[in-house]
BATORTI-974272 format. One record per atom (N, C-alpha, C, O): z, x, y negated. Coordinates in steps of 0.1 Angstrom, whole numbers, plus 5000, padded with zeros to 4 digits. Layout:
ZXY...
! end
This chain:
499850075014499650015001500350104985501350144980498850074983498750174963500350124958501050024962500750214951501650264942501750354931501550474934502150334918502050404909503250444905504250394907502850604894504250654885503250564875502050534876504150534862504150584847504950604839506150624842504350614825505050654812505250524805504450424807506250504796505950384790506750534774507350644774506350424764506450544752507550384740507150274735508950454740509750374740509850364724509450464718510450264715510950234704510750324698509850344689512150404705512850544695511950694698512450804697510550674702509450744705510250804717509350844725511350824724511350834736510150804749509350724749510450904761509650884772509750814782510950844785509550734790510350674801509450664815508650574818509750754821509150784832509450644844510550584842508750594856509050514866507850524875506850584871508050444890507250464896507350274904508350224908506450224905506750114914505150074923504050134922505549934931504349934940503749844930502549834932504049784921503449714912503549684898504349624892502049764892502249814884502149714868502549734857501549614872501449524861502449384860502349294853503549414872504549264874505749404869506549374861505949534873507049594867506949654850507849674842505449674847505249624831505749534821506249554810505749434829505849304823507849304824508549254816508149344833509849354834510149424819510649374809509849524821509849644812510149544795511049524788508649514794508349454781509349324778509849304767509549234787511149164786512049214788513049144789512249314789513849334784514449314803515749304805513749304814514449244829514649404834515749444838513749474833513649594845514749704844515049764854515349734832516349804836517249804822516749744812518649874820519249864811518649964797518849934786517850084802517150124791515850104782515450154771515250014792514249914781514649804776514049734767516049774784516449624777516949684757516549644747517849784761518249834748517249894737517149864725516350004743514950074736513750024742513250084752513249924739512249864743511049954743510950044734509849924753509049954753508049914740507949794736507250044734505949974730504249984732503349934724504050054744502950094749503450174763504350264763502750124777502450214788501150284783500150244777501750454789500650514780499850594787498750644784500550614799500050684811500150594826500750484827499350664838499650604848498850664861497650694859499250694873499150754880499050694893500150694899497650634901498250554913498250684928497550784929498850654935499350684945498550644959497350604957498750644970498550574982499750534988499550434996500950584986502250524988503550544980503650634972504350464981505450454972506150594968506450644957506350634987506850794982506350864976506850934967505050884979504251004966504750944951505351014943504350794950504350804938506150804928506550834917506750764941508350824932508250964933507850994922508251074941508051164945507551224929508451294923506551214924505751224911506451214898506351284888507351084901508251064886509251124887509851144876509851204900511151254902510251414895510951464885509451454896508951564891508451574877508851664869508051504875507551454859508751424849508751444837509851364856511151344854511651444845512151414834511551554849512451694845511651794839511951914839510451744833509951844828510251814815510551704813510151904804510151924790509651824779508951924775509251724770508651614761507351704765506751664775506851814759505551854754505051884768503851904769505651894776504851924790504451744794503451694798505451694791504751494793503751484784502651444787504151524771502451494764501351564762500351534756501451684768500351764773499351664786498151644786500451624800499951534806499251404807498351354814500251384793499751194786498251264779497251194780498151374773496651384763495851414773494751394769495951464786495051504794494851714790494051804791495951694786495451864780496051994789496952074788494951984798495252094811495552214805496652254810495252284798495152404788496652444790497152534798497252344782498352354777499452284786500652294785498752224794499952154806500352284815501352294822499352384816499452464822500152624815501052704818499452594806500752684793502152714794502852814794502352554794503952524794504752504809505952504810504152494816504252544833504552664835505152684845504352734830504252894830506252884826506752834816507052954838508453024834508253124825507353214826509553134812509653204806510653324807511853294810510553394806511053564815512053614805512653724807
! end
Protein backbone atom coordinates (compact mmCIF):
# COMPACT_ATOMS: atom_id res chain seq x y z
CA UNK A 1 0.00 0.00 0.00
CA UNK A 2 1.54 3.35 -1.00
CA UNK A 3 2.44 5.81 1.76
CA UNK A 4 3.88 9.31 1.93
CA UNK A 5 6.44 11.37 3.74
CA UNK A 6 5.48 15.07 3.81
CA UNK A 7 6.54 18.47 5.09
CA UNK A 8 4.17 21.26 6.14
CA UNK A 9 5.07 24.91 6.63
CA UNK A 10 3.40 26.24 9.79
CA UNK A 11 2.23 29.78 10.56
CA UNK A 12 5.31 30.30 12.73
CA UNK A 13 7.40 29.35 9.63
CA UNK A 14 8.54 26.14 11.37
CA UNK A 15 8.58 22.95 9.32
CA UNK A 16 6.54 19.91 10.37
CA UNK A 17 7.46 16.46 9.04
CA UNK A 18 5.14 13.49 8.95
CA UNK A 19 4.31 10.21 7.27
CA UNK A 20 0.95 8.67 6.43
CA UNK A 21 -0.89 6.08 4.40
CA UNK A 22 -3.41 8.67 3.15
CA UNK A 23 -1.84 12.03 2.34
CA UNK A 24 -5.07 13.81 1.43
CA UNK A 25 -6.85 12.68 4.62
CA UNK A 26 -3.90 13.50 6.88
CA UNK A 27 -3.39 16.98 5.41
CA UNK A 28 -7.11 17.73 5.92
CA UNK A 29 -6.74 16.62 9.56
CA UNK A 30 -3.76 18.95 10.03
CA UNK A 31 -5.58 21.92 8.49
CA UNK A 32 -8.66 21.32 10.65
CA UNK A 33 -6.51 21.09 13.82
CA UNK A 34 -7.44 17.45 14.51
CA UNK A 35 -4.20 15.70 13.52
CA UNK A 36 -1.87 16.52 16.40
CA UNK A 37 -1.15 19.02 19.15
CA UNK A 38 1.54 20.81 17.12
CA UNK A 39 -0.70 21.69 14.18
CA UNK A 40 -3.62 22.47 16.48
CA UNK A 41 -1.56 25.20 18.15
CA UNK A 42 0.58 26.28 15.18
CA UNK A 43 -1.65 25.86 12.13
CA UNK A 44 -0.20 24.79 8.79
CA UNK A 45 -0.26 27.24 5.90
CA UNK A 46 0.79 24.81 3.15
CA UNK A 47 1.99 21.34 2.33
CA UNK A 48 5.30 22.13 0.70
CA UNK A 49 6.88 18.75 0.01
CA UNK A 50 5.93 15.09 -0.30
CA UNK A 51 7.49 11.81 -1.43
CA UNK A 52 5.61 8.60 -2.19
CA UNK A 53 6.90 5.22 -0.95
CA UNK A 54 5.72 1.65 -1.58
CA UNK A 55 5.19 1.02 2.16
CA UNK A 56 4.46 2.93 5.34
CA UNK A 57 7.64 1.56 6.91
CA UNK A 58 9.76 3.26 4.22
CA UNK A 59 7.84 6.56 4.51
CA UNK A 60 8.24 6.50 8.30
CA UNK A 61 11.96 5.78 7.92
CA UNK A 62 12.30 8.82 5.64
CA UNK A 63 10.37 10.98 8.13
CA UNK A 64 12.71 9.90 10.92
CA UNK A 65 15.75 10.68 8.76
CA UNK A 66 14.63 14.15 7.67
CA UNK A 67 13.22 15.10 11.09
CA UNK A 68 16.78 15.24 12.44
CA UNK A 69 18.12 17.43 9.62
CA UNK A 70 18.89 21.12 10.02
CA UNK A 71 16.38 23.64 8.72
CA UNK A 72 18.82 24.61 5.94
CA UNK A 73 19.06 21.01 4.78
CA UNK A 74 15.25 20.62 4.82
CA UNK A 75 14.85 23.84 2.81
CA UNK A 76 17.38 22.54 0.24
CA UNK A 77 15.33 19.33 -0.09
CA UNK A 78 12.11 21.32 -0.50
CA UNK A 79 13.60 23.57 -3.17
CA UNK A 80 15.21 20.65 -4.98
CA UNK A 81 18.70 22.13 -4.64
CA UNK A 82 20.73 18.90 -4.73
CA UNK A 83 24.07 20.74 -4.80
CA UNK A 84 23.24 22.58 -1.56
CA UNK A 85 21.81 19.42 -0.01
CA UNK A 86 25.05 17.52 -0.69
CA UNK A 87 27.10 20.42 0.65
CA UNK A 88 25.06 20.55 3.87
CA UNK A 89 25.26 16.76 4.24
CA UNK A 90 29.03 16.82 4.61
CA UNK A 91 30.09 16.64 8.23
CA UNK A 92 31.97 19.59 9.62
CA UNK A 93 35.31 18.64 11.12
